N, CA and C atoms as an extended XYZ file, in Angstrom:
444
Properties=species:S:1:pos:R:3:atomname:S:1:resname:S:1:resid:I:1 pbc="F F F"
N       -57.317        7.582      -98.939 N   MET     1
C       -57.582        7.612      -97.461 CA  MET     1
C       -56.093        7.215      -96.704 C   MET     1
N       -55.663        6.025      -96.580 N   LEU     2
C       -55.035        5.545      -95.765 CA  LEU     2
C       -53.417        6.868      -96.158 C   LEU     2
N       -52.940        6.922      -97.427 N   LYS     3
C       -51.757        7.939      -97.730 CA  LYS     3
C       -52.020        9.473      -96.888 C   LYS     3
N       -53.551        9.349      -96.847 N   LYS     4
C       -53.458       10.581      -96.785 CA  LYS     4
C       -53.666       11.230      -95.365 C   LYS     4
N       -54.037        9.932      -94.469 N   ALA     5
C       -53.857        9.800      -92.876 CA  ALA     5
C       -52.175        9.669      -92.888 C   ALA     5
N       -51.669        8.572      -93.281 N   ALA     6
C       -50.133        9.090      -93.434 CA  ALA     6
C       -49.444       10.273      -93.168 C   ALA     6
N       -49.697       10.950      -94.242 N   LEU     7
C       -49.133       11.690      -94.591 CA  LEU     7
C       -49.554       13.142      -93.695 C   LEU     7
N       -50.429       13.161      -92.911 N   ALA     8
C       -51.273       13.625      -92.149 CA  ALA     8
C       -50.562       13.959      -90.637 C   ALA     8
N       -49.789       12.514      -90.670 N   VAL     9
C       -49.209       12.261      -89.189 CA  VAL     9
C       -47.696       12.781      -89.322 C   VAL     9
N       -47.310       12.416      -90.757 N   VAL    10
C       -46.056       13.105      -90.883 CA  VAL    10
C       -45.722       14.405      -90.838 C   VAL    10
N       -46.881       15.485      -91.365 N   LEU    11
C       -46.542       16.580      -91.447 CA  LEU    11
C       -46.933       16.923      -90.043 C   LEU    11
N       -47.775       16.574      -88.952 N   LEU    12
C       -47.776       17.098      -87.329 CA  LEU    12
C       -46.729       16.630      -86.924 C   LEU    12
N       -45.525       15.423      -86.908 N   LEU    13
C       -44.628       15.028      -86.620 CA  LEU    13
C       -43.929       16.283      -86.569 C   LEU    13
N       -43.556       16.462      -87.792 N   SER    14
C       -42.595       17.648      -88.174 CA  SER    14
C       -42.585       18.831      -87.498 C   SER    14
N       -43.757       18.735      -87.333 N   ALA    15
C       -44.202       20.592      -86.420 CA  ALA    15
C       -43.644       20.799      -85.189 C   ALA    15
N       -43.375       19.512      -84.973 N   PHE    16
C       -42.863       19.338      -83.657 CA  PHE    16
C       -40.776       19.837      -83.597 C   PHE    16
N       -40.483       20.727      -82.409 N   PRO    17
C       -39.152       20.740      -82.679 CA  PRO    17
C       -38.515       19.574      -82.177 C   PRO    17
N       -38.930       18.644      -81.658 N   ALA    18
C       -38.280       17.491      -81.174 CA  ALA    18
C       -39.076       16.291      -80.932 C   ALA    18
N       -38.544       15.484      -81.126 N   LEU    19
C       -38.955       13.794      -80.541 CA  LEU    19
C       -38.273       13.620      -79.008 C   LEU    19
N       -38.707       12.520      -78.270 N   ALA    20
C       -38.080       11.968      -77.220 CA  ALA    20
C       -36.979       11.321      -77.614 C   ALA    20
N       -36.758       10.749      -79.104 N   ALA    21
C       -35.568        9.890      -79.067 CA  ALA    21
C       -34.458       11.126      -79.361 C   ALA    21
N       -34.845       12.179      -79.633 N   ASP    22
C       -34.120       13.145      -80.159 CA  ASP    22
C       -33.267       14.342      -78.863 C   ASP    22
N       -33.616       13.748      -77.894 N   TYR    23
C       -33.295       14.256      -76.294 CA  TYR    23
C       -32.490       13.617      -75.915 C   TYR    23
N       -31.115       14.074      -75.598 N   GLN    24
C       -29.797       13.203      -75.341 CA  GLN    24
C       -29.445       14.345      -73.840 C   GLN    24
N       -28.666       13.552      -73.235 N   ALA    25
C       -27.766       14.311      -71.988 CA  ALA    25
C       -26.486       15.081      -72.798 C   ALA    25
N       -26.387       16.381      -72.382 N   GLY    26
C       -25.547       17.001      -72.934 CA  GLY    26
C       -25.943       18.035      -74.232 C   GLY    26
N       -26.847       18.398      -74.136 N   GLN    27
C       -27.967       18.702      -75.064 CA  GLN    27
C       -28.214       20.480      -74.635 C   GLN    27
N       -28.050       21.213      -75.255 N   ILE    28
C       -27.944       22.675      -75.245 CA  ILE    28
C       -29.090       23.460      -75.977 C   ILE    28
N       -30.499       23.852      -75.617 N   TRP    29
C       -31.314       24.021      -75.872 CA  TRP    29
C       -32.108       25.681      -76.126 C   TRP    29
N       -32.328       26.369      -77.139 N   SER    30
C       -33.324       27.770      -76.688 CA  SER    30
C       -34.556       27.029      -76.357 C   SER    30
N       -35.588       27.825      -75.824 N   TYR    31
C       -36.942       27.359      -75.513 CA  TYR    31
C       -37.390       28.525      -75.304 C   TYR    31
N       -39.061       28.750      -75.051 N   ARG    32
C       -40.398       29.241      -75.166 CA  ARG    32
C       -39.895       30.076      -73.748 C   ARG    32
N       -39.454       31.293      -73.259 N   THR    33
C       -39.099       31.554      -72.142 CA  THR    33
C       -40.102       32.623      -72.213 C   THR    33
N       -40.170       32.937      -70.350 N   ARG    34
C       -40.681       34.231      -69.837 CA  ARG    34
C       -40.108       35.258      -70.830 C   ARG    34
N       -41.203       36.621      -71.068 N   PRO    35
C       -40.461       37.871      -71.367 CA  PRO    35
C       -39.315       38.205      -71.126 C   PRO    35
N       -38.217       38.679      -71.172 N   GLY    36
C       -36.769       39.411      -70.325 CA  GLY    36
C       -36.142       38.126      -70.318 C   GLY    36
N       -36.665       36.883      -70.664 N   GLU    37
C       -35.400       35.509      -70.350 CA  GLU    37
C       -34.992       35.068      -71.565 C   GLU    37
N       -35.383       35.838      -72.612 N   GLU    38
C       -35.274       35.107      -73.921 CA  GLU    38
C       -33.602       34.333      -74.282 C   GLU    38
N       -32.939       35.047      -73.858 N   ALA    39
C       -31.210       34.674      -73.786 CA  ALA    39
C       -31.316       33.346      -72.711 C   ALA    39
N       -31.993       32.734      -72.150 N   SER    40
C       -31.925       31.383      -71.167 CA  SER    40
C       -31.804       30.480      -72.105 C   SER    40
N       -31.011       29.333      -71.700 N   ARG    41
C       -30.838       28.341      -72.459 CA  ARG    41
C       -30.915       26.885      -71.178 C   ARG    41
N       -31.671       26.032      -71.747 N   LEU    42
C       -31.904       25.222      -70.702 CA  LEU    42
C       -30.754       23.671      -71.527 C   LEU    42
N       -29.928       23.481      -70.286 N   TYR    43
C       -29.427       21.891      -70.539 CA  TYR    43
C       -29.873       21.003      -69.849 C   TYR    43
N       -29.900       19.738      -71.417 N   ILE    44
C       -30.539       18.390      -70.329 CA  ILE    44
C       -29.364       17.772      -70.104 C   ILE    44
N       -29.044       17.526      -68.575 N   VAL    45
C       -27.837       17.133      -68.105 CA  VAL    45
C       -28.128       15.789      -67.547 C   VAL    45
N       -29.225       14.784      -67.806 N   ARG    46
C       -29.039       13.669      -67.054 CA  ARG    46
C       -30.517       12.968      -67.700 C   ARG    46
N       -31.018       11.923      -68.015 N   ILE    47
C       -31.923       11.275      -68.403 CA  ILE    47
C       -31.529        9.997      -67.859 C   ILE    47
N       -33.325        9.590      -66.914 N   ASP    48
C       -33.169        8.252      -66.412 CA  ASP    48
C       -34.599        7.832      -67.072 C   ASP    48
N       -34.055        6.787      -67.476 N   ARG    49
C       -35.015        5.383      -67.954 CA  ARG    49
C       -35.226        4.876      -67.367 C   ARG    49
N       -34.869        4.161      -66.245 N   GLU    50
C       -35.312        3.299      -65.648 CA  GLU    50
C       -36.120        3.375      -64.110 C   GLU    50
N       -36.531        4.677      -63.756 N   LEU    51
C       -37.011        4.720      -62.544 CA  LEU    51
C       -38.791        5.418      -62.820 C   LEU    51
N       -39.124        5.220      -64.464 N   SER    52
C       -40.747        5.575      -64.512 CA  SER    52
C       -40.513        4.807      -65.811 C   SER    52
N       -41.995        4.697      -66.598 N   THR    53
C       -42.172        4.277      -67.440 CA  THR    53
C       -42.027        4.513      -68.615 C   THR    53
N       -41.441        6.393      -68.669 N   ARG    54
C       -41.457        7.251      -68.948 CA  ARG    54
C       -39.927        8.108      -68.824 C   ARG    54
N       -39.424        8.208      -69.846 N   PRO    55
C       -37.945        8.903      -69.315 CA  PRO    55
C       -37.987       10.472      -68.546 C   PRO    55
N       -37.412       10.368      -67.732 N   ILE    56
C       -37.016       11.714      -66.847 CA  ILE    56
C       -35.993       12.438      -67.152 C   ILE    56
N       -36.248       14.020      -67.454 N   PHE    57
C       -35.336       14.793      -68.153 CA  PHE    57
C       -34.694       15.722      -66.409 C   PHE    57
N       -33.304       15.473      -66.785 N   HIS    58
C       -32.950       16.252      -65.379 CA  HIS    58
C       -32.227       17.372      -65.978 C   HIS    58
N       -32.754       19.017      -65.758 N   ILE    59
C       -32.231       20.065      -66.593 CA  ILE    59
C       -31.876       20.998      -65.911 C   ILE    59
N       -31.085       22.111      -66.426 N   TYR    60
C       -30.783       23.302      -65.822 CA  TYR    60
C       -31.170       24.047      -66.417 C   TYR    60
N       -31.353       25.125      -66.183 N   LEU    61
C       -31.684       26.708      -67.165 CA  LEU    61
C       -30.500       27.662      -66.430 C   LEU    61
N       -30.470       28.927      -67.479 N   ASP    62
C       -29.036       30.083      -66.770 CA  ASP    62
C       -29.949       31.070      -67.692 C   ASP    62
N       -29.371       32.330      -67.551 N   GLY    63
C       -30.042       33.650      -67.867 CA  GLY    63
C       -31.227       33.578      -67.652 C   GLY    63
N       -31.929       33.640      -66.294 N   LEU    64
C       -33.277       33.541      -65.773 CA  LEU    64
C       -33.357       34.970      -65.082 C   LEU    64
N       -34.201       35.856      -64.773 N   ALA    65
C       -34.170       36.414      -63.802 CA  ALA    65
C       -35.552       36.519      -62.705 C   ALA    65
N       -35.775       34.978      -62.489 N   LEU    66
C       -36.019       34.701      -61.234 CA  LEU    66
C       -36.023       35.454      -60.157 C   LEU    66
N       -37.095       35.974      -59.592 N   LYS    67
C       -37.239       36.764      -58.762 CA  LYS    67
C       -36.893       35.707      -57.131 C   LYS    67
N       -36.211       35.943      -56.016 N   ASN    68
C       -35.899       34.735      -54.940 CA  ASN    68
C       -35.437       35.967      -54.114 C   ASN    68
N       -36.376       36.498      -53.007 N   ALA    69
C       -35.966       36.829      -51.849 CA  ALA    69
C       -34.660       36.367      -51.336 C   ALA    69
N       -34.407       35.550      -50.959 N   LEU    70
C       -33.221       34.573      -50.281 CA  LEU    70
C       -32.416       34.780      -50.805 C   LEU    70
N       -32.030       35.298      -52.182 N   MET    71
C       -30.680       35.555      -53.031 CA  MET    71
C       -30.263       36.848      -52.476 C   MET    71
N       -29.179       37.087      -52.692 N   GLU    72
C       -28.389       38.126      -52.516 CA  GLU    72
C       -29.033       39.231      -53.728 C   GLU    72
N       -29.777       40.196      -53.699 N   GLY    73
C       -29.989       41.289      -54.527 CA  GLY    73
C       -31.539       41.017      -55.492 C   GLY    73
N       -31.939       39.765      -54.549 N   GLY    74
C       -33.181       39.721      -54.786 CA  GLY    74
C       -33.833       38.489      -56.404 C   GLY    74
N       -32.493       38.566      -56.824 N   VAL    75
C       -32.385       37.777      -58.681 CA  VAL    75
C       -31.997       36.811      -58.076 C   VAL    75
N       -32.574       35.379      -58.819 N   GLN    76
C       -31.780       34.161      -59.119 CA  GLN    76
C       -31.559       33.997      -61.017 C   GLN    76
N       -30.131       33.970      -61.245 N   LYS    77
C       -29.504       34.076      -62.552 CA  LYS    77
C       -30.518       32.370      -63.172 C   LYS    77
N       -29.675       31.424      -61.804 N   THR    78
C       -30.209       30.133      -62.708 CA  THR    78
C       -31.340       29.403      -62.805 C   THR    78
N       -31.584       28.023      -62.443 N   LEU    79
C       -32.530       27.194      -62.144 CA  LEU    79
C       -31.491       25.791      -61.856 C   LEU    79
N       -30.692       25.662      -60.695 N   PRO    80
C       -29.774       24.546      -61.090 CA  PRO    80
C       -29.960       22.992      -60.727 C   PRO    80
N       -31.681       23.093      -61.023 N   TYR    81
C       -32.342       21.758      -61.014 CA  TYR    81
C       -33.152       21.569      -61.100 C   TYR    81
N       -34.131       21.097      -61.950 N   ALA    82
C       -35.720       20.582      -62.044 CA  ALA    82
C       -35.779       19.102      -63.182 C   ALA    82
N       -36.466       18.167      -62.477 N   ALA    83
C       -36.878       16.728      -63.279 CA  ALA    83
C       -37.985       17.752      -64.062 C   ALA    83
N       -38.059       17.199      -65.147 N   VAL    84
C       -39.204       17.405      -66.204 CA  VAL    84
C       -39.715       16.160      -66.992 C   VAL    84
N       -40.643       16.545      -68.107 N   SER    85
C       -41.314       15.551      -68.498 CA  SER    85
C       -40.721       15.086      -70.037 C   SER    85
N       -41.367       14.446      -70.796 N   GLN    86
C       -40.673       14.500      -72.399 CA  GLN    86
C       -42.141       16.349      -72.462 C   GLN    86
N       -42.888       15.887      -72.417 N   GLU    87
C       -44.151       16.619      -72.572 CA  GLU    87
C       -43.495       17.959      -72.147 C   GLU    87
N       -43.054       18.209      -71.368 N   THR    88
C       -42.322       19.629      -70.763 CA  THR    88
C       -41.111       20.352      -71.785 C   THR    88
N       -40.589       19.266      -72.087 N   LEU    89
C       -39.328       19.804      -73.392 CA  LEU    89
C       -40.272       19.679      -74.677 C   LEU    89
N       -40.897       18.551      -75.040 N   ASP    90
C       -42.008       18.896      -76.519 CA  ASP    90
C       -42.683       20.206      -76.574 C   ASP    90
N       -42.891       20.796      -75.381 N   ALA    91
C       -44.239       22.109      -75.467 CA  ALA    91
C       -43.345       23.468      -75.239 C   ALA    91
N       -41.893       22.707      -75.122 N   SER    92
C       -40.596       24.310      -74.567 CA  SER    92
C       -39.678       24.804      -76.117 C   SER    92
N       -38.752       23.526      -76.192 N   VAL    93
C       -37.534       23.576      -77.047 CA  VAL    93
C       -37.715       24.359      -77.904 C   VAL    93
N       -37.193       24.636      -79.107 N   VAL    94
C       -37.390       25.851      -79.711 CA  VAL    94
C       -35.622       24.988      -81.089 C   VAL    94
N       -34.591       25.284      -80.286 N   GLU    95
C       -33.925       24.866      -81.645 CA  GLU    95
C       -32.425       24.250      -80.806 C   GLU    95
N       -32.037       23.144      -81.023 N   LEU    96
C       -30.492       22.819      -80.737 CA  LEU    96
C       -29.204       23.462      -80.420 C   LEU    96
N       -29.097       24.141      -80.228 N   LEU    97
C       -27.978       24.961      -79.981 CA  LEU    97
C       -26.653       24.282      -80.098 C   LEU    97
N       -26.508       22.802      -79.307 N   ALA    98
C       -25.525       22.251      -78.870 CA  ALA    98
C       -25.549       20.912      -78.452 C   ALA    98
N       -24.662       19.828      -79.181 N   SER    99
C       -24.698       18.459      -78.395 CA  SER    99
C       -23.286       18.256      -77.471 C   SER    99
N       -23.481       17.281      -76.832 N   ASP   100
C       -22.398       16.867      -76.157 CA  ASP   100
C       -21.526       18.059      -75.627 C   ASP   100
N       -22.141       19.199      -75.396 N   ALA   101
C       -21.889       19.802      -74.348 CA  ALA   101
C       -20.903       19.637      -72.993 C   ALA   101
N       -20.127       20.615      -72.267 N   PRO   102
C       -19.999       20.377      -71.123 CA  PRO   102
C       -21.374       20.975      -70.138 C   PRO   102
N       -21.589       20.220      -69.297 N   MET   103
C       -22.842       20.625      -68.460 CA  MET   103
C       -22.444       21.028      -66.939 C   MET   103
N       -23.247       21.330      -66.359 N   PRO   104
C       -23.307       22.133      -65.071 CA  PRO   104
C       -23.468       21.015      -63.989 C   PRO   104
N       -23.013       21.084      -63.233 N   ASN   105
C       -22.712       20.154      -62.372 CA  ASN   105
C       -24.069       20.279      -61.433 C   ASN   105
N       -25.399       19.255      -61.451 N   ILE   106
C       -26.522       19.294      -60.901 CA  ILE   106
C       -27.079       18.452      -60.148 C   ILE   106
N       -25.377       17.813      -59.170 N   GLY   107
C       -25.433       16.713      -58.115 CA  GLY   107
C       -26.269       16.968      -57.333 C   GLY   107
N       -26.349       18.206      -56.632 N   GLU   108
C       -26.861       17.990      -55.329 CA  GLU   108
C       -28.579       18.290      -55.180 C   GLU   108
N       -29.019       18.852      -56.357 N   GLY   109
C       -30.586       18.836      -56.417 CA  GLY   109
C       -30.931       17.500      -57.035 C   GLY   109
N       -29.851       16.801      -57.950 N   TYR   110
C       -30.435       15.639      -58.314 CA  TYR   110
C       -29.800       14.492      -57.147 C   TYR   110
N       -29.836       14.784      -56.358 N   SER   111
C       -29.471       13.925      -55.219 CA  SER   111
C       -30.506       14.103      -53.825 C   SER   111
N       -30.777       15.120      -53.912 N   GLU   112
C       -32.053       15.924      -52.927 CA  GLU   112
C       -33.792       14.858      -53.982 C   GLU   112
N       -33.680       15.210      -54.958 N   TRP   113
C       -34.628       14.620      -55.833 CA  TRP   113
C       -35.003       13.474      -55.500 C   TRP   113
N       -33.538       12.345      -56.210 N   ARG   114
C       -33.928       11.072      -55.766 CA  ARG   114
C       -34.084       10.443      -54.966 C   ARG   114
N       -33.597       11.227      -53.830 N   LEU   115
C       -34.104       10.433      -52.599 CA  LEU   115
C       -35.570       10.574      -52.666 C   LEU   115
N       -36.247       11.926      -52.374 N   ALA   116
C       -37.660       12.106      -52.127 CA  ALA   116
C       -38.642       11.217      -53.128 C   ALA   116
N       -38.138       11.143      -54.580 N   PHE   117
C       -38.820       10.575      -55.703 CA  PHE   117
C       -38.711        9.113      -55.302 C   PHE   117
N       -37.594        8.281      -55.180 N   GLY   118
C       -37.676        7.150      -53.993 CA  GLY   118
C       -38.781        6.824      -53.503 C   GLY   118
N       -38.627        8.043      -52.454 N   ARG   119
C       -39.906        7.789      -50.663 CA  ARG   119
C       -41.020        8.210      -51.381 C   ARG   119
N       -41.841        8.322      -52.353 N   GLY   120
C       -42.957        8.811      -53.238 CA  GLY   120
C       -43.127       10.509      -52.798 C   GLY   120
N       -42.375       10.882      -52.419 N   GLN   121
C       -42.502       12.925      -52.079 CA  GLN   121
C       -42.489       13.816      -53.000 C   GLN   121
N       -42.073       13.212      -54.514 N   THR   122
C       -41.873       14.544      -55.343 CA  THR   122
C       -42.163       13.629      -56.714 C   THR   122
N       -42.223       14.387      -58.017 N   GLY   123
C       -42.622       13.633      -58.949 CA  GLY   123
C       -41.792       14.906      -60.121 C   GLY   123
N       -42.591       14.692      -60.787 N   VAL   124
C       -41.525       15.376      -62.537 CA  VAL   124
C       -42.803       16.243      -62.726 C   VAL   124
N       -42.067       17.612      -63.023 N   PHE   125
C       -42.498       18.616      -64.108 CA  PHE   125
C       -43.338       18.484      -65.264 C   PHE   125
N       -44.657       18.714      -65.679 N   THR   126
C       -45.192       18.334      -66.822 CA  THR   126
C       -45.519       19.485      -67.778 C   THR   126
N       -45.709       20.734      -66.840 N   LEU   127
C       -45.764       22.030      -67.491 CA  LEU   127
C       -44.837       22.182      -68.239 C   LEU   127
N       -44.966       23.491      -69.437 N   PRO   128
C       -43.964       24.332      -69.898 CA  PRO   128
C       -42.789       24.809      -69.334 C   PRO   128
N       -41.441       24.986      -69.573 N   VAL   129
C       -40.451       25.462      -68.791 CA  VAL   129
C       -41.114       26.790      -68.370 C   VAL   129
N       -41.654       27.459      -69.009 N   LYS   130
C       -41.726       28.880      -68.524 CA  LYS   130
C       -42.481       28.845      -67.830 C   LYS   130
N       -43.420       27.942      -67.075 N   ASP   131
C       -44.504       27.772      -66.429 CA  ASP   131
C       -43.716       27.000      -65.038 C   ASP   131
N       -42.960       26.433      -65.194 N   VAL   132
C       -42.186       25.783      -64.271 CA  VAL   132
C       -41.535       26.813      -63.582 C   VAL   132
N       -40.524       27.835      -64.193 N   VAL   133
C       -40.172       28.633      -63.835 CA  VAL   133
C       -40.704       29.589      -63.104 C   VAL   133
N       -42.206       30.223      -63.705 N   GLN   134
C       -42.693       30.878      -62.913 CA  GLN   134
C       -43.237       30.579      -60.964 C   GLN   134
N       -43.847       29.344      -61.601 N   TYR   135
C       -44.104       28.148      -60.265 CA  TYR   135
C       -43.213       28.430      -59.682 C   TYR   135
N       -41.943       28.292      -59.690 N   ILE   136
C       -40.929       28.273      -58.450 CA  ILE   136
C       -40.719       29.783      -58.424 C   ILE   136
N       -40.835       30.816      -59.042 N   GLU   137
C       -41.035       32.426      -58.856 CA  GLU   137
C       -42.103       32.781      -57.741 C   GLU   137
N       -43.232       31.953      -57.923 N   ASP   138
C       -44.196       32.116      -57.518 CA  ASP   138
C       -44.186       31.277      -55.754 C   ASP   138
N       -43.853       30.438      -55.798 N   ALA   139
C       -43.137       29.812      -54.952 CA  ALA   139
C       -42.310       30.554      -53.758 C   ALA   139
N       -41.407       30.926      -54.254 N   PHE   140
C       -40.130       31.665      -53.633 CA  PHE   140
C       -40.740       32.940      -52.833 C   PHE   140
N       -42.060       33.674      -53.468 N   ALA   141
C       -43.155       34.731      -53.184 CA  ALA   141
C       -43.618       34.059      -51.951 C   ALA   141
N       -44.361       33.073      -51.845 N   ARG   142
C       -45.051       32.836      -51.005 CA  ARG   142
C       -44.299       32.613      -49.430 C   ARG   142
N       -42.743       32.136      -49.763 N   GLN   143
C       -41.808       32.199      -48.872 CA  GLN   143
C       -41.924       33.223      -48.433 C   GLN   143
N       -41.707       34.019      -48.992 N   GLY   144
C       -41.054       35.355      -48.486 CA  GLY   144
C       -39.957       35.622      -47.869 C   GLY   144
N       -39.524       36.620      -46.832 N   ALA   145
C       -38.337       36.915      -46.609 CA  ALA   145
C       -37.691       35.854      -45.523 C   ALA   145
N       -37.055       35.576      -45.483 N   PRO   146
C       -36.118       34.710      -44.396 CA  PRO   146
C       -36.161       35.408      -42.728 C   PRO   146
N       -36.925       34.580      -41.959 N   ARG   147
C       -36.994       35.000      -40.305 CA  ARG   147
C       -35.828       35.315      -39.974 C   ARG   147
N       -35.911       36.574      -38.948 N   GLN   148
C       -34.285       36.960      -38.421 CA  GLN   148
C       -34.199       36.327      -36.748 C   GLN   148
C-alpha cells in the first residue's frame, strides 16, 4: 500500500513541467498562451525569496498581441513586468527553452512594484500567465483612450 502511494506521488509530480527548484532567473520558457500568441515567451528575470514565505517570480513576456489603446497602433507586443507566484508558473510553463540567457531590463517595473509591495498596495498574480495577460488587457479596455 505504501509503495503504491509513493509511486502515485512520483507519477503525479512527473506530470508537472517544472517544480519550484527548477525555476531560476535567466530562464526562457514556452507557456500556455492565449490563441494567436503561441510564439510568446516567458522570461524569469528575477526571483525574490526574502520578501515572502514563498518565492516571488518577476517575469517579462514577448510575442504578445495585447490590446492597449494607449499604445501606438493599439497593440502592445510585450508585457515588460509582472510579479507572479510559483502556482502561476506551474500552471503555465510548457518547455524550458534556454537557461542563463540574456534578460530584458525590468528595472522600472520592478522598482515601482517593490515600493507598492512594501506599502502593502500590491501583490503577486496567482492566475495562469495567459489569464494574467487577459486581466491586463481587460484593465486597459476599462481605462479607455487617453483624454485630450
